[in-house]
C-alpha positions, 0 to 999 in steps of 0.5 A: 075297320071302325078303328082304322077309319078313326086312326085315319081321321086322327092322322089327317086332323094332325097333319091339317094342323101341322100345315101353315099358310104361306104368309106364316111360312114367310113370316117364320123364314123372315124371323129365322133369317133375322135371329140367324143374322144376329147369331153370325154377328155374334159368332164374328165379334166373339173372342176371349175378351168378348164372349158373345157365344152365349148370345150367338147360341140364343139367336141361332137356336131361336132361328133353328126354331123357325127354320129346323131344316136350313143348313146354313143355320145348322152349320153355324150351330155346328161352329158355335158348339165346336167353340163351345168345346162340345164336339159331339153336339158339333158333329151332330149339327154338321150331319143334320146340316149336310142331310139338307143339302149343305154348302160347301163351307159346311163340308170344310167345317166338318171336315175340320171338326173330324180332323181335330178329333183325330180322324184325318181320312174321314176329314180328307173326305169331306175336304175333297167334297167341299172342293168339288164345288167351284163356286166355293169362295173360300176353297183355298181354306179346304185345300190348306185343310186338305194338306193338313189331313194329308199330312196327318196321314204321312202323305207328304208328297200329296200334302204339299201340292194341296198347300201350293194350290191354296197359295195359287187360289188366294196369294194374299194369305201365308198360312199355306206357305208357312204349313208348307215350310213347317211340313219340311221341317217335320220331314227333315228337309231344312234346306227346303225349309230355309228357302221358303222361309227366306222367301216369306220373310223377303216379302214380308219382313216383319212377319214375325212367325216366319222370322222365328221359324227361319231363325230356328234353322239358321242357329241350327246351321250357325249362320249368325251374319244371316240372323243378324241381318234379318234381325235388323231389318225386322227391327227397322220395318216393324212399327210395333214397339214389343217387337222392336224390343224383342229384336234387340234382345235377340240381337244381343244375345248374338254378342 
């Protein structure tokens, strides 16, 4: 009985020491937010030429110390670890973020990681979870990712509507239509792919990636006249000297 009482007293003392005042909690929250914002900025500015990943880790890990249960901080660290190439660490952070009531963006990010790891079924679940939130600003991204996950499961007839929904939600992006065209090529539906590529390059004459996909199919069909037409249009419309030279070279190869 004496030892049990002693244990209770020690536990109570430890619990009291763990408690912090509201003022201290507010200070920790402010510090966490400050370091989180610095970390996010570093992630946004990170590139191959401008390696700010170490800076992002430094700030985000400090933010985690001040607020270890903040889902957005854990999500950012998951993304950072993914960029770093440690997918296991990234997954661990995403799982923790979801445990603490993560946003739709975290489900989308986690799904992207699972898809990268070769788990399309599990990824699909995360993308659908993200899409349950009608407030998710970037839901079009989740639809694009969902289309990819479905396509990896050979569920072509479900993937195409997902890509099209993404276009409806964000008409200003062309990733979804490019994915749809690539899916047609993958399933040897060349006439559908040609029609979609042509629609894209008519609307965006300087969209080189779409033009390249379009030209590959036109070459297979031997449609030299149309190849020449769209290359000339591209050369006239683009402002990039390198792209102008590329188009000129492609035209010369037709002679």
